C-alpha positions as CSV (number, residue, x, y, z in Angstrom):
1,M,0.0,0.0,0.0
2,G,1.6,3.3,-1.1
3,L,1.2,6.8,0.3
4,E,-1.3,9.1,-1.2
5,I,0.1,12.3,-2.8
6,G,-1.5,15.4,-1.1
7,G,-0.1,17.9,-3.5
8,T,3.2,19.4,-4.8
9,T,5.6,22.1,-3.6
10,D,7.9,24.1,-5.9
11,R,11.5,23.6,-4.9
12,P,14.8,24.8,-6.5
13,D,16.1,22.3,-9.1
14,W,19.6,21.8,-7.7
15,P,21.1,19.9,-10.6
16,K,20.3,22.8,-12.9
17,L,22.1,25.3,-10.6
18,G,25.5,23.7,-11.2
19,P,26.0,25.2,-14.7
20,S,24.9,28.6,-13.3
21,L,27.6,28.4,-10.6
22,L,30.2,27.4,-13.2
23,I,29.3,30.2,-15.6
24,A,29.3,32.8,-12.7
25,T,32.7,31.6,-11.5
26,C,34.2,31.7,-15.0
27,L,32.9,35.2,-15.6
28,I,34.4,36.4,-12.3
29,V,37.8,34.9,-13.2
30,A,37.6,36.4,-16.7
31,I,36.8,39.9,-15.4
32,R,39.4,39.9,-12.7
33,T,42.2,38.5,-14.9
34,A,41.3,40.4,-18.2
35,K,44.2,42.9,-17.8
36,W,46.8,40.5,-16.6
37,T,50.0,40.5,-18.6
38,A,51.7,37.3,-19.5
39,L,54.3,36.6,-16.8
40,A,57.7,35.1,-17.5
41,D,57.5,32.6,-14.6
42,P,54.6,30.2,-15.4
43,R,54.7,28.7,-11.9
44,L,53.9,32.1,-10.4
45,S,51.1,32.8,-12.8
46,G,49.6,29.4,-12.2
47,R,49.6,29.9,-8.4
48,E,48.0,33.3,-8.8
49,L,45.4,31.9,-11.2
50,E,44.5,29.1,-8.7
51,Q,44.0,31.8,-6.0
52,E,41.7,33.8,-8.4
53,I,39.7,30.6,-9.2
54,D,39.3,29.8,-5.6
55,F,38.2,33.3,-4.8
56,A,35.8,33.4,-7.7
57,A,34.2,30.1,-6.8
58,H,33.8,31.3,-3.2
59,L,32.3,34.6,-4.3
60,A,29.9,33.0,-6.8
61,G,28.8,30.5,-4.2
62,R,28.0,33.2,-1.7
63,V,26.0,35.2,-4.2
64,L,24.0,32.1,-5.2
65,A,23.3,31.3,-1.6
66,R,22.2,34.8,-0.8
67,L,19.9,34.9,-3.8
68,M,18.5,31.5,-2.9
69,R,17.7,32.8,0.6
70,T,16.1,36.0,-0.5
71,N,14.3,35.0,-3.7
72,E,14.6,31.3,-4.8
73,V,12.0,31.8,-7.6
74,L,14.7,33.4,-9.7
75,F,16.1,29.9,-10.3
76,P,14.7,26.8,-12.1
77,Q,12.0,25.1,-10.1
78,R,10.7,21.5,-10.0
79,K,7.5,20.2,-8.4
80,E,8.2,18.0,-5.4
81,P,5.3,15.9,-4.1
82,W,4.2,15.8,-0.5
83,Y,2.3,12.9,0.9
84,K,-0.8,12.7,3.1
85,P,-0.1,11.0,6.4
86,D,-1.7,7.6,6.9
87,G,-2.9,6.1,10.2
88,E,0.6,4.8,11.0
89,D,2.3,8.3,10.7
90,Q,0.0,10.1,13.1
91,P,1.1,10.4,16.7
92,R,-1.2,8.8,19.4
């Protein structure tokens, strides 16, 4: 005997937010490094680039989290079912 669906709730579709986070991170890195000159020491530029990528990912994650808290309807939604309680689920 299965549970009866009582309705649906709109929830953020988390798998679809991954590309948004990736694009935002790439844009931040591109903007912050646009005027960099080519450095003679590739090890130094690689280390600096890693720091920029880490910072961009952190920044994009914070922005996404803030937007999700304040207005989650900006992002793709999916319908998630909620179930009616049956006799076994109700407290006595």
